[in-house]
C-alpha positions in Angstrom: 0.1 -0.1 0.1 1.2 3.6 -0.9 0.4 7.0 0.4 1.1 10.4 -1.1 1.6 13.1 1.6 2.6 17.0 0.5 4.7 18.1 3.3 4.7 21.6 4.1 7.0 24.2 6.2 5.9 27.6 6.4 7.1 28.5 10.0 8.2 26.6 13.2 4.9 26.7 14.0 3.4 26.1 10.8 4.2 22.9 9.2 3.0 19.0 9.3 6.3 17.6 9.9 4.7 15.9 12.9 2.3 14.4 10.7 5.1 12.7 8.4 7.2 11.4 11.5 4.5 9.8 13.1 3.7 8.2 9.9 7.4 7.2 9.8 7.3 5.7 13.2 4.3 3.4 12.3 6.0 1.5 9.8 5.6 3.6 6.9 8.9 4.0 4.8 9.9 6.6 2.2 10.0 5.3 -1.5 10.5 9.1 -3.0 10.6 12.6 -2.5 10.0 15.6 -5.1 10.4 19.3 -4.3 7.5 21.2 -5.5 7.2 24.6 -6.8 5.7 27.3 -4.0 3.2 29.7 -4.3 3.1 33.6 -4.0 5.5 35.1 -1.8 5.1 33.3 1.6 8.4 31.6 1.6 6.6 28.2 2.2 8.6 24.9 1.2 6.4 22.0 -0.1 7.2 18.5 -1.1 5.7 15.6 -2.6 6.3 12.5 -0.2 5.4 9.0 -1.2 5.4 6.2 1.5 5.0 2.7 1.4 3.9 0.3 4.1 
């Protein structure tokens, strides 16, 4: 089974890194990661992460 998640980092308080870490801690493994273009001038970082269990 695979799962796609868009990981974002806006600031230290606005990100979903905990969600990614929880998936990795529960047995999901990284398959691939691809940088995604940001939008606007918000200095956000986005990454498409494919996980597999």
